[in-house]
N, C-alpha and C positions, 0 to 999 in steps of 0.2 A: 414379502419384499426380499429381493436378493441383494447381493453385495453391490451390483452395478447400480441399483436404485439408490443405495446409501451413498455411493461414490458421487452420484450426480449432485447430491445436496452440498458437497464440499468442493465441487469442481473436478470433472473427470479428465480435463486436459487444460489446466490453468498454468499459472506462472511456476508453481512448485514442480509440476511434472516436467515442464520445459527445462528448468534449471537442472534437475536431477539427470534427465536424459542427455542433455548437451554437455554437461560438465563432468559427468561420471560414467554413464552407461556407454556413450559412444566412444570415449577414449578407452574403455575397457575392452573394446574389440581389437585393440592393437596387440596385446600379448599373443592372441591366437594367430593373427596374421604373421607376426614376427617369428614365432617359434615353430609354426607349422611349415613354413617355406624357407626359412633361413638355412636349413640344412642343404638346400639345393646349391648354395654358394659355399657353405662351410665345407661340404664334401664334393665340390666341383672337380671334374677331371679335365685338366688342361691338355693341350696337345703334347705328346711325348714321343720319344724315340730312344733307341738303345744307346747306352753310354759305352764308348770305346776309350779306355784309359790312355792308349798310345796317342790318340788324336786329340785328347783333351786340351793341350796347349793351343791348338788352332781352332777350337770349337767356337769361341766367342767372336773372333775376327773373321773367320772363314767358315761360317756355319753351313752355308749351302754346299761348299766344296766337301766338307767333312761328311755331310749327310749323303751326298752323291757317291762318295767312296765307300760308305759303310752300310747304308740303309736301302733296302729295296723300295721301289716307288711304282705307283700306278697313276693313271689319269682318271679322275672322277669329277664329274660336273665341269669339264673343260679346265680343270686345274690339276696340278701335280700334287699327289698325296703320298706322303712317306709312311711306310709301315710303322706301327706303334710297338709291335711286340717281336720283331724279327730283325736280324742283321746278317750281313755277309760274313762267311767264315773265310778270312783272308790272313795273309802274313802282313800285319800292319806295321811290324818293325821295319820291313823293307820300304814301305811307303813313307814312314817317318824319316828314314835316312835320305830318301830322295827329297822330301819337303824341306829338310834342314838346310840344304844347300841352294834353296831358291829364295830370291828376294821377294819382299811383299808384293811388288808390282807383278813379278812373274807368277806368284801364287794366285793373284787376282785373275790373271789371264789364262792360267792353266785350265785345261779341260780334263775331264775324268780319264779319257782314253790315253792322254799323255802320261799319266801316272800309272795307269794300268786299269783297263776296263773291268768292272766287277761283274759283268753280265754272266760270265760262265762260272762264277763262284757259287758254292753251296750256301744255302740259307739255313740259319739256326736261330733259336730263341735267344733273347737278350741274356748275356752272361755276367754283366757287371753293373746292373742297375739301369737307370734311365736319366735322360735330360728332360726337363720340363720347360715349356714355354712360359715365361713369367710376365708377359705383357698384360695379361688379364688379371691374374691373381699372384700375389707374391708368395702366398703359402696357403695350402688347404690340407684337410685331413688326408686326402689322396696323395699329395706330394710328400707329406711328412712320413707316411708309413707305406708308401709305394703300393697303393691299392689299385694296381693296373694289371692288364693282361690276365693271367690266370687267377689273380686276386680281385678282379674288378667286380665279381659277384658280391663282394662284401659291402660295396656301396649300395647295391640294390637290397641286400639283406637288411641294412640299416633302415631303409624306407619301409620295407615289409614289416619289420618288428615295430616300427613307429606306428604303422596302421593297426597291428595287433594290439598294441598298448592302447590306442584310441578306442578300439572295440571294448576292451576290458574296462577302461576308464569310463566310457559312456554308460556302461551297465552299473558299475560300482558307485560312481559319484552321483548318479541319479537318485539312488536311495539315500545317500548322505545329504543331498540337497533337501529332500523331503523330511529328513530326520533333524538336521541342524538348523534349517532355514536358508533363505537365499543369500543373505549378506555374509554371515560367518563362513559358509561353505565356499563362497566365491573367493574370499581372502585366504582361506586355507589352501585352495587350489593354486592361487596366485603365488603364495610364498613358496610352495613346493616347486612350482614351475620355474620361478626365478632362481632359486637356490640350485636346483638340478642343472639348469642350463648354464649358469655361471660356473658351476663346478666342472662342467664338461670342458671349459676352456683350459683347465689345468690337468686334463687327462694325460697319462703317461704312455698309454698305448691304445690301440684301436678298441679293444674289448672294454676298457674302462670308459672310454668315450661312448661306446654303444650302450652300456648300462645306464649312463646318465641320460642319453637320448630316449631310452625306453621310459624312464620316469617322467620326462617331459611329455612324451606321447600320452601317458595316462591322464594328464590334466587338460590337454588341449580341447577335447570336446566339451568339458565342463566349463572351461574359461569362455568358450564361445556361447554356450547355452545360458549360463547363469544371468548375465546382464540382460539378455533378450527376454528371458522369462520374467525377470523383475520389472522390466519396462512394460511388458504386456499386462502385468498384474497391477500396475499403478494407474493405468488409463482405462477409459471406457471402451466398449466394443467398437465404436465408430472410429477410433484412432489407432486400432491395432494394425491396419494396413500401413499407416504412417510409420509406426515403430518398426515394422518389418522392413520397409524400404530404407529407413534411416540406419538401421543396424547393418544392412548390406552395404550401404554407401560408406559407412565407417570402416567396414572390413576391407572394401576395395581401396580406400584411402590408405589403410595400413599396408597393403601390398605395394602401392606406389611409393610410400615413404620408405619401405624396406629396400626398394630398388635404389632410392637415393642414398641410403646408408651404405649399401654395398658398393655403390659407385665411389664413395669417399674412402671406405675402409676395405682393403683387399686381403688383409691377413686374417686367417680364420679364428685365431684366438682372440684378437681384439674385436673382431666382428661379433663373436659370441657374447662377449661382455657388453658390447654396445647395445645389443638387442635385448639384454636382460636387466642390467642394473638400473637404467633410467626408469624402468617400470615400477620401481619401488615408490615412485611419486604417487602412484594410485592409492597407496595406504594413507596419504594425507586426507583422503575423502572418507575415511572409515566412519567418522562420527557424523558425516553429512548424509551419507547414503542410508536410507531407512530400510527396515525390514519390510517384506511384503505384507501388507495388511490382510490380503487374501489368505496367505499361508498362516498367519497368526489366528485368523478366524477358523481355518480348517483344523488347527491343533487345539482349539478351545481357549486361546489367550485373547479373549475379546477386549479386555481393558487396554492392553497394549495396542491393539488394532485401533481402538477408539482414540487413543492419544495421538497416534500417527495421523489419523483423519482430522483431528483438531489442528495439528500443525499444518496440514494441507489446506484446510479451510482458511486459516489465518494468512498464509502466504498468498493464497488465491484471491484474497480480498473479500471473503464472505463474512458477514456479521454472524457471530455465534453467541448463543445464550450462555450464562455462567455454568449451567449444568449440562453443557454440551456433551461431555464425556459420558455421563450417565445415560443421556438420551440415546446416543449412538450405540452405547454398549447394549442397551435393551433391544435396539433394532437389529444389531448384529447377532445377538442371541436368538432372536426370532428367526432371522435368516438361516442361522445354523440349524435350528430345529427343523425348519422346512426342508433344508438340504438332507438332514438325517432321515426324515420320513421318506424322501424320494430315493434314497440310496440304501434302503434296508437290504435290498437284494445284492449279494456280492456277485461280481462278474470276473471271469478269468479269460485267459488267452483263447480258450476253446470257443468262447462266444464270438470271436472274430471269424470263425469258420463253421458255425453251427448251421446257418441257413445258406441257401444257394446265393442269394443276392449279396449278403454280407461277405461271403467267402470270395465272390468275384471282385467285389470292391477292394477287399484287403489284398488280394493277389495283385491286382493291377496297380494299386497305389504303391505297394512294396516294390514291384518291378520298376516302376518309373522312378521311385526314390533311389533304388540301387543304381539305375542308369545315370541319373543326375549326379549323385555323389561320386560315382566312379569317373565320369567324364570330366566333372569340374576339377577334381583333384588331379586326374590324369593330364588334362591340358595345362594346368598350372605347373606340374612337374615337367612337362614336355617342352616348355618355353626355351630353356637353354639348349635343347637339342636341335633347334631350327637352324643353327649356323649363324654366322655373323656375330654381332655383339650380344652376348647372352643377357647382360644387364638391361640393355635396351629392349630386347624381346620381352623380358619379364615386366618391365615398366609398361609396355604397350598392353600386355595381357591384363594388367590392373586398370589402366586408364580406360580401355574400351568398355569396361563394365559400367562406368559411371553414367554415360548417356542412356544406357539400357534401363537403369533404375528410374531415371527422370521420366522416360516415356511410359514406364509401367505404372507410374503413379495415377494418372488419369485413366489409363487403359483398363486397369482392373475394375474401375467403377463403370465404365461405359461399354466395354466389350465382353466383360465376364472373365471367368478363370479358364474354362476348358479350352477355348479356341486359342487364347494367348499361350497356354501351356503347349498345345499341339504345334502351333506354328513355330514357336521358339525352338522346340526340340527338332522339328524337321529342318528348319533353316540351319541350325547348328550341325545337325547330322550330315546334311547334304554338303555343306562347306567342308567338313572333315573328309568325306569320301572323295570329293573332287580333287583333293591334293594328290591323288594317284595319277592324275593327268598332268600335273605340273611339278613333279618331284625334282626336276632339274632346273626349275625357275624359282630361286629363293624368294624373290620379291612377291610373286604370286602366292607362294606357299605361306608367307607371312600374312598376306591379306586374308587368305582363306582361314588361316588359324585364328585371326582376330574376329572374323565373322562367326566362327564356331564358338569362340569364347563368349561373344555377346549373346548368342543363342542359349548356351547352357547357363549363363548367369541369369538371364531372364527366367528360364524354367526353374532354376534353383530357388527363386523367390516365390514363384506362383504355387509350386507344389505343396509346401507346408500349409499355405492358406487354404487351398482347395481340400487337402486332406482333413484339416481341422473342421471344415464345414460338411464333410461327408461322413466322418465317423460320428456315431451318436454320442451324446454327452456321457452316458454311463460307461462307454468303452473308449472314449476319445483319447485320454492319456495313455491307455494301454495300447491302442492302435497306433498312435504316433510313435510311441517308444518302440514297438515291435518293428515297424517299417524302418525307422532310423537305425536300429541296431543291425537289422539285416543289411541295410545299405552300407554299413561300416565295413562289410566284407570287401567292398570295392577298393578302398585305399590299400588293402592288403594285397590284392591281386594286380592292381594297375601298375605298380613299379616293375613287376615281372614282365608285363606286356611292353612297357617302355624299354626294358632291357633287351627284349627281343628285337626292338627297332634299331639296334646297333648295326645290324647287317642290312636291314631294309627300313629306311628312314620313315616312310609313310605307313608302315604296317600298323603301329599303334593308333594313328589317326583313322585309318580305315575301320579298325575294330571299334573304336570309340564312336565313330560316325554311325556304324551299323547299329550299335546299341541305342544311340539317340533316336534313330529312325524308328526302330521297333517300339521304343517308349512313346514316341510321338503318336504313332498310329494307335497304340494301346490307350492313350488318353482320350481318344474319341469315344470309347465305350463308357466313359464316366459321365454322369449327368452334370448339367450346369448348376452352380450354386449361388450365382449372383442374385441378390435380392430375396433369397429364400430363407425361411426360418431354419435355425439349426435344429437338426433332429435330436430329441432328448432321449428317447428310448430305442431299443432294438426294433420295436414295432414301427416307430416313426421312420427309422432307416429303411425298413422293408417297404414302406409306402412310396419310397423314391426309387424307381426302377433304374436299371442300367440302360444306357442310351440305346445300344444295339441288341439288348436282350429282352426287349419289351415283349409281352405276350402278343401273339398274332391271331387271336381269336376274333370272331366276327364283331363282338362288342367293342374291341379296341380300335377297330377301323372307323367307327362312327364317332360323331362329335361327343365329347365328354361333357358332363353337366358342369355348369359354372357356379351353381348355387352351393354355398358351403354346407347346407344341411343335407345335400344328397351324397352323403358319405356312406360307409358301410353300415354303421349303426342306424342311420336314418332309413336306409332301404329295408333293413330288417324290421324296424318298427312299422313302416308303411305296409309291408306284406303280412306282418302279423295281424294288422287290423283287417286285411282282406282274408286272412287265414288260408293263404295259398303258399305252397312250397316255392322256394326261390333258390337260385344259385348265383353267387357273387364272384366275379373274377378276382383272384388274389392280388393282381397287379394294379389294374386300373380302377377297382372298387365299383365297377358298374355291373348291374344285373345282366346275367346271360339269359336271354329269353329263348324259350323253346320255339322252334319253327316247324 
C-alpha cells in the first residue's frame, strides 16, 4: 500500500484540503507575483529629455516651446518624438534675454524660428541632467539616480542579476526544502524576501538597492514552488490538475492585483513597502498550515505524519477508531518499506541521458521548458514597452491569462496534453511574430501581444504536467529539477533581448515568437500521456517511444497485439516452449519474423 491509498482512507480532497488550499496556499502565490514583477514599476523609465538650466523658469508653463528650442526631434509612428539623450549646443543666454521681454501671450504665440531656429546648431549629449515626465510615476529608481542614456544598462543589469539570483535560489532552496520540510522552509524564504524587499525601500544608492533586489531574487522561485508542492502532496493524484490550475489562477490574480496597487501608488519607495509589509499577514497561518505528510514519511517521521492524517480525517468527516494513529503509522511504515525496496538503486543525472529514448525526451522537455520560461517572463517584462498606459498593459497581460486556465481545466482531460501544448505554443509564437507587420499600429500590437500571452500561459501550465508523466518515477524529481534549472537561464538572457528592443520595438517579440514556434513543433515528438499509467522505472519509460522516432521495421507497420500477455516476456516464454530462436523489436515489443 502506497501513501495515496492511505490518503484515500482519510479523504484525498475533502474539506480540510479545500480550506488549506484556499486560505493559505493560494494567497501564498501573491509574494512571488508581487516581488517578481514590481521591479518593472519600481525601476520604470519615464520619458525624459535634457535639462537646460537657463530655460528652466519657462519649462513648466512653456514646455513645448522649451523643448523645441533645445531638444532635437524626429517623427516616429506619426507623432513627434524628442531625443532623450541629446540637446542643441546653443547660446541660451541670448534666448533668455529675448524671452524675458515677451509677454505670456506672446510666448504662447511665438514660433521657434522667431526666437532663432535650432536646425543648424550642433548636437551634444546632455550636460546638466534631465527633466522627467511625472504624469505616470512621481518617482522611480531611474529618476532618483538618473539611470538613463549611458547609464540605462543598469536597469537591465538589475533584471539580469535578479534572474541569476533565481537560478541560484532554485538550486539552493530546493535542497533546504527537502532538508527542513515544506512549511518551515516556506516561512524562512518568506521572511527573507519581505525583509530584503522592505529594506530596499530605504536604499541610499543604486548599488545598495541592487544588493537587496538580488536577495529577493534568491527567494522568488522557492516562494512560488513551496506552496504548490505542498498542495500537490496533500491531495490525491486525481486532483493534481486542479491544484496546478488553481495555483496558476492565484498567480495571475496576483499580477492583476499588482497592477491595481501600482495604479494607486506611484512613488517607488512607498510601492516597495506596499508590496512587502502586508505579506506578513501570511505568518498568521503558520500554526494552521500543516507539514507535508509525504515528506514526513520520506524522512521516517511516520508518527507525525499519522497525526496529521488524523486531523485530516476529522475535518473531512471520517469516523476514526481510537487507535487510528497507531494503525496509520503501521500502514505508513509498510508503505515506506515498500518504497525503500523499490528505490534501492540510486540514480543520477546521467540516467537522464543514458539511453537514446530517455535522452531525446530529456532534451525536448528541457528545450520546451526553456522556451516557455523565457517567453513567459519576457512577455511580462515587455508589457510596459508596448506604449500607451504601461499599467493598463500590465493589467491586461494578467487578465488574459484567467480565461486560458478555465478552458484548460476540461481540455486537459478530453484532448490530452501534447496537442494542447503544441497548439498553445504555436498560437502564441505566431501572434508574437505577426507583430512585425503591425509595428506602427499600437492597438493591433496590443491585441497580438495579449494572444501571445494567452498562448504561453496555457503552455506554461501543461508542460510541467506532461513532463511529470513522461519522466519515470525513479528519476522524475531529478528530471523535473534539471529541466527547470536549465530553463532559469531564460530570465537571465531575456532582459538583454528586451533591452535590444529599444531601437527596434518588435525585435524581442520576434525572437520570443520564434522560440515558441520551435518549442511547439518539438512538442509533437513527445508521446501523449492522457490516461496512461505513470512509468515507474527506466525500462517502463523505454517502452513508451517518441512519437516521431518510432521504429520503422516491418513488424511496426502491422497491427500490434492488444492482449496484455503478448509482451516481451510472454513472447520469450512462448518461443522457448517451441525451442525456436526469436528476435523482439526493442520499441514495439513484437516479434520480428524472418521472411
